[in-house]
C-alpha positions in Angstrom: 162.3 56.3 29.0 160.9 52.9 30.0 161.8 50.0 27.7 159.0 48.0 26.1 158.6 44.3 26.6 158.1 43.0 23.0 160.5 40.1 22.9 158.0 37.8 24.6 155.6 38.2 21.6 155.3 35.4 19.1 153.8 36.9 16.0 154.4 40.3 14.3 152.8 41.9 11.3 155.1 44.5 9.8 153.8 47.1 7.4 156.2 49.2 5.3 154.8 52.2 3.4 155.4 53.4 -0.1 157.4 56.5 1.0 160.0 54.2 2.5 160.1 51.6 -0.2 160.6 54.1 -3.0 162.9 57.0 -3.6 160.0 59.5 -3.3 158.3 57.7 -6.2 161.4 57.5 -8.3 162.0 53.7 -8.2 162.4 51.2 -5.4 164.9 52.0 -2.6 166.9 48.8 -2.9 169.4 49.5 0.0 166.5 50.2 2.4 164.6 47.1 1.3 167.7 45.0 1.7 168.2 46.3 5.3 164.6 45.6 6.3 164.8 42.0 4.9 168.0 41.4 6.9 166.2 42.5 10.0 163.2 40.3 9.2 165.6 37.3 8.7 167.3 37.9 12.1 163.9 38.2 13.8 162.7 34.9 12.2 165.9 33.3 13.5 164.9 34.4 17.0 161.7 32.4 16.6 159.4 35.2 15.8 156.5 34.5 13.3 156.4 37.3 10.7 154.0 38.7 8.1 155.0 41.5 5.9 152.5 43.9 4.5 154.3 45.8 1.7 153.1 48.9 -0.2 155.1 50.1 -3.2 153.6 48.2 -6.2 151.9 51.2 -7.8 155.0 53.4 -7.1 157.3 50.8 -8.6 155.1 50.5 -11.6 155.1 54.3 -12.0 158.9 54.2 -12.1 159.0 51.5 -14.8 156.4 53.4 -16.8 158.2 56.8 -16.4 155.3 58.4 -14.6 156.0 61.3 -12.2 152.6 61.6 -10.5 150.2 58.9 -9.2 147.4 58.4 -11.8 143.8 58.9 -10.8 142.1 56.6 -13.4 141.4 53.2 -11.9 142.6 51.3 -15.0 145.9 53.2 -15.0 146.4 52.4 -11.3 145.6 48.8 -11.9 148.1 48.6 -14.8 150.8 50.3 -12.7 150.2 47.9 -9.8 150.4 44.9 -12.1 153.7 46.0 -13.5 155.1 47.1 -10.1 154.0 44.1 -8.1 156.2 41.8 -10.3 159.2 44.1 -9.7 158.6 44.4 -6.0 158.3 40.7 -5.3 161.3 39.9 -7.4 163.4 42.3 -5.2 162.1 40.7 -2.0 162.6 37.2 -3.2 166.2 37.9 -4.2 167.2 39.4 -0.8 165.3 36.7 1.2 166.8 33.8 -0.7 170.3 35.2 -0.2 169.6 35.0 3.6 168.2 31.5 3.4 164.5 32.4 3.7 161.5 31.9 1.4 159.1 34.6 0.5 155.4 34.0 -0.4 153.3 36.5 -2.3 149.8 36.9 -1.1 147.5 39.4 -2.8 144.2 40.2 -1.2 141.0 42.2 -1.9 138.4 43.2 0.6 136.1 40.6 -1.0 138.6 37.9 0.1 138.0 38.9 3.8 134.3 39.7 3.5 133.4 36.2 2.3 133.5 34.0 5.4 134.9 30.9 3.6 137.6 32.9 1.8 138.4 34.6 5.0 139.0 31.3 6.8 140.9 29.9 3.8 143.2 33.0 3.8 143.8 32.5 7.5 144.7 28.8 7.0 147.1 29.6 4.1 148.9 32.3 6.1 149.2 30.1 9.2 150.6 27.2 7.0 153.2 29.5 5.4 154.4 30.7 8.8 154.6 27.1 10.1 156.8 26.3 7.0 159.1 29.2 8.0 158.2 31.3 4.9 157.6 35.0 5.0 154.1 35.9 3.7 154.4 39.2 1.7 150.9 40.7 1.5 149.7 43.5 -0.6 146.3 44.6 -1.9 145.5 43.1 -5.2 145.4 46.5 -6.9 145.4 45.0 -10.4 141.8 43.8 -9.9 140.3 45.6 -6.9 137.7 48.2 -7.8 136.9 51.3 -5.8 134.1 49.7 -3.8 136.2 46.7 -2.8 139.4 48.5 -1.9 140.9 48.6 1.6 141.8 52.2 1.0 145.3 51.9 2.3 147.7 49.3 3.5 147.4 50.5 7.1 143.9 49.1 7.1 145.0 46.0 5.3 147.7 45.4 7.9 145.2 45.9 10.8 142.8 43.4 9.2 145.6 40.9 8.8 146.5 41.4 12.4 142.9 40.6 13.3 142.9 37.6 11.0 145.9 36.1 12.6 145.6 37.5 16.1 149.0 39.0 15.9 150.8 40.1 19.1 152.3 43.2 17.6 151.6 45.3 14.5 154.5 47.5 13.5 153.8 50.3 11.0 156.9 51.8 9.5 156.5 55.3 8.1 158.4 58.4 7.3 157.4 60.0 10.6 158.8 59.3 14.0 155.4 58.5 15.4 152.2 60.3 16.5 152.7 63.9 17.6 150.3 66.0 19.7 150.3 68.4 16.7 151.6 68.3 13.1 155.5 68.6 13.5 155.7 70.1 10.0 153.7 73.1 11.2 154.7 73.1 14.9 158.4 72.2 15.4 157.8 72.1 19.2 155.1 69.4 19.0 155.7 66.5 21.4 156.0 63.0 20.2 153.5 60.7 22.1 155.4 57.6 23.2 152.5 55.6 24.9 148.8 56.0 24.1 145.6 54.0 24.3 144.2 52.6 21.1 140.7 53.9 20.5 141.2 57.2 22.3 139.0 59.6 20.3 141.4 62.5 21.0 144.1 60.8 18.9 142.3 61.4 15.7 142.3 65.1 16.3 146.1 65.0 16.6 146.6 63.0 13.4 147.1 64.9 10.1 146.7 63.9 6.5 149.0 62.1 4.1 152.6 63.3 4.1 153.6 61.6 0.8 152.7 62.1 -2.8 153.2 58.4 -3.5 151.3 56.9 -0.6 147.6 56.7 0.2 147.7 56.7 4.0 148.5 59.3 6.6 148.8 59.4 10.4 145.0 59.3 10.7 144.9 56.0 8.9 147.5 54.6 11.3 145.5 55.7 14.3 142.4 54.0 12.9 144.5 50.9 12.1 145.7 50.7 15.7 142.1 50.9 16.9 141.1 48.1 14.5 144.1 46.0 15.5 143.2 46.4 19.2 140.1 44.3 18.6 142.3 41.2 18.6 144.4 42.4 21.5 147.2 43.5 19.1 149.6 46.2 20.2 150.5 48.7 17.4 153.7 50.6 17.1 154.1 53.4 14.6 157.8 54.2 14.1 160.1 55.8 11.6 161.5 53.4 9.0 164.5 55.7 8.6 165.9 54.6 12.0 168.8 52.1 11.7 167.8 48.6 12.6 164.4 49.8 13.7 162.8 46.3 13.9 165.6 44.8 15.9 165.7 47.7 18.3 161.9 47.5 18.8 162.3 43.8 19.5 165.0 44.5 22.0 162.6 46.8 23.8 163.8 50.3 22.7 160.9 52.7 23.0 160.9 54.0 19.4 157.9 55.7 17.9 154.4 55.6 19.4 153.0 52.5 21.0 149.2 52.1 20.9 148.1 49.8 23.8 145.1 47.6 23.1 142.8 48.6 26.0 139.6 47.8 24.0 137.9 44.5 24.9 139.3 41.7 22.8 136.6 40.4 20.4 135.9 36.8 19.4 137.1 35.9 15.9 133.7 35.9 14.3 132.8 39.3 15.8 136.1 40.7 14.5 135.2 39.4 11.0 131.8 41.1 11.2 133.2 44.4 12.2 136.0 44.2 9.6 133.8 44.1 6.6 133.1 46.7 4.0 130.6 49.5 4.7 127.3 47.8 5.3 124.7 47.3 2.6 122.1 49.2 4.6 121.1 50.4 8.0 118.3 49.8 10.6 117.1 52.6 12.8 116.4 51.5 16.4 114.2 53.0 19.1 115.7 53.8 22.5 114.6 50.5 24.1 116.1 48.3 21.3 119.4 50.3 21.4 119.6 49.9 25.1 119.0 46.1 25.0 121.7 45.7 22.3 124.2 47.7 24.2 123.6 46.2 27.6 122.7 42.6 26.8 123.9 41.9 23.3 120.6 40.3 22.5 119.2 39.4 19.1 117.5 42.3 17.2 113.7 41.9 16.9 111.5 43.8 14.4 109.5 45.5 17.3 112.5 47.8 18.1 113.2 48.9 14.5 111.6 52.1 13.3 113.0 52.5 9.8 115.6 51.2 7.3 117.8 52.6 4.6 119.3 50.9 1.6 118.6 47.8 -0.4 120.0 44.5 0.9 119.5 40.8 0.7 119.4 38.0 3.2 122.8 37.5 4.7 124.1 41.0 3.9 125.9 43.1 6.5 123.7 45.9 7.9 124.3 48.7 10.4 122.3 49.3 13.6 121.8 53.0 14.5 120.5 54.4 17.8 117.8 57.2 17.8 120.6 59.8 17.4 121.9 58.1 14.3 125.1 56.7 16.0 126.1 53.3 14.7 126.2 50.9 17.7 126.3 47.4 16.0 126.6 45.5 12.8 125.2 42.2 11.8 124.1 39.7 9.2 120.4 40.3 8.3 118.0 37.4 8.1 115.7 39.0 5.6 115.9 41.1 2.4 115.0 44.8 2.8 111.7 44.2 1.1 110.8 41.6 3.7 111.9 43.8 6.6 109.7 46.8 5.7 106.3 45.1 6.5 107.8 43.8 9.8 109.0 47.1 11.2 107.8 47.8 14.7 105.8 44.6 15.0 106.1 42.1 17.8 106.3 38.3 17.4 102.6 37.7 17.7 101.7 40.3 15.0 104.3 38.8 12.7 103.0 35.3 13.2 99.4 36.4 12.3 100.7 38.2 9.2 103.2 35.8 7.9 102.7 32.5 9.7 105.3 30.7 11.7 108.7 32.0 10.7 112.0 30.0 10.8 113.7 33.1 12.1 111.8 35.8 13.9 114.9 37.9 14.7 116.1 40.4 12.1 119.6 39.7 13.3 120.5 36.8 15.6 122.9 37.6 18.4 125.5 35.1 17.1 125.6 37.2 13.9 125.7 40.6 15.7 128.8 42.6 16.8 128.7 45.7 19.0 131.0 48.5 18.1 133.4 49.4 20.9 
């Protein structure tokens, strides 16, 4: 099989899942963590910039609390994460310091990346840490994140960090060898897919659910993460963390796992930020003409092409733009509250001027604040 050219890349985001970091939920897998840290240190010595996205906090907390099953109550999950995060970072710091490297804990919530200023601040902090030669160790801030502001799984978080930092490669280590054309647990003859295109809709049909009782992601979340990471031109590799020296072998070009090539158009940083936010606060329904203009020209959205709205939102909130079939085609920051949009629906600029006088902003969404979905 053809070798992959990864040793020319400069920046990697590496995500390690809970099933690998723990002994099936029965405490942290210290020998495995030590081995991954040694690989990260060697890669850093080769000049590679590295960011680690580490799961395992809740599972580590469960072990310290003596819990056998993952709790469902949010407060219990937050408590387990708070206890487990301290244990997890302590282990990482010990192994890193023994190898002459510094670790830096960074806990994020979706709110940190939804707010533009906090987004830029997080990017600057992470860049500075890498320039200092430190290893940023990122996890979701499970101790404070509520259900509405959660990433959902660390595959999504890793993809958003890849977008944030424009990483060359995202490596997702899991307990599976990669993406198969069918579930290998049900079909032992299923073929491993070595090279695929990120964003290919057929890949989701091949991806199954979560294979671990301690994790929250599955192969489907990894396929979606690869699609998201492709927006910044990032190549994603999903490979087994059980392979010896898996990171070093990937860097050497060995074709392990599944490589998702970023064939989607690379988006500008602001557009990536818009598409990477939480589910929108509301939606605007467009007529066929407005949908066509948005798709073909990327123009600003005017009230004349909007037929209806859903949800309650304020000025500056993120809203979704739907075509006549209800398919989301774009997202953007709205210039008016929902109560102000309603009387403007379907009206042209002259009608709006007669009704409301000269407006500072006629557009519902300016093109600079609008991002088309791939």
